[in-house]
C-alpha positions in Angstrom: 0.0 0.0 0.0 1.4 3.4 -1.0 1.5 6.1 1.7 1.0 9.6 0.6 2.9 12.6 1.9 0.6 15.0 3.6 1.9 18.6 3.5 0.9 21.6 5.6 -1.2 19.8 8.2 0.7 21.2 11.2 1.6 24.6 12.5 5.2 24.7 13.6 6.4 27.8 15.4 9.9 27.9 16.6 9.9 29.1 20.2 12.8 31.4 19.6 10.9 33.0 16.7 7.8 33.5 18.8 9.8 35.2 21.5 11.7 37.4 19.0 8.9 38.4 16.6 5.8 38.5 18.8 5.1 41.2 21.3 4.2 40.2 24.9 0.4 40.3 24.2 0.8 38.1 21.1 2.9 35.6 23.0 0.2 35.4 25.8 -2.5 35.0 23.1 -0.5 32.1 21.5 -0.2 30.4 24.9 -4.0 30.8 25.4 -4.6 29.2 22.0 -2.3 26.3 22.9 -4.0 25.9 26.3 -7.5 25.9 24.7 -6.4 23.2 22.3 -4.9 21.1 25.1 -8.0 21.3 27.2 -10.3 20.4 24.3 -8.1 17.4 23.4 -8.3 16.1 27.0 -12.1 16.5 27.0 -11.9 14.1 24.0 -9.8 11.6 25.9 -6.6 12.5 24.0 -3.2 13.4 25.3 -3.1 17.1 26.0 -0.4 17.6 23.3 1.6 15.4 21.0 5.3 15.8 20.5 7.0 15.7 17.1 10.4 15.5 15.5 10.8 18.4 13.0 13.0 18.4 10.0 13.2 21.3 7.6 12.6 20.2 4.1 15.5 22.2 2.8 18.0 20.2 4.9 20.2 18.0 2.7 19.1 14.9 4.6 15.3 15.6 4.5 14.7 13.1 1.7 16.2 10.3 3.8 14.0 11.4 6.8 10.8 11.3 4.8 11.7 7.8 3.4 12.2 6.5 7.0 8.9 8.0 8.1 7.0 6.6 5.1 8.5 3.2 5.7 7.4 3.3 9.3 3.9 4.3 8.4 3.7 1.5 5.8 5.0 -1.0 8.3 2.3 0.1 10.8 -0.4 -0.5 8.2 0.9 -4.0 7.6 0.6 -5.0 11.2 
């Protein structure tokens, strides 16, 4: 079974960028949004937040990373 690559399904905001480019009110608002999502997930019996490894697609090794991920997803479907 072929696994398709899904693009742009996550928001990834580097903490350093948020601290550097958002003012204090915007940072607080971002935290409020994160908290609201976490609370809603828990109400739906999900973990408050998931953790992810992030790889920029412009890294020279990114093709190898996506190959490993796709193989892992394919292996999960075969189980």
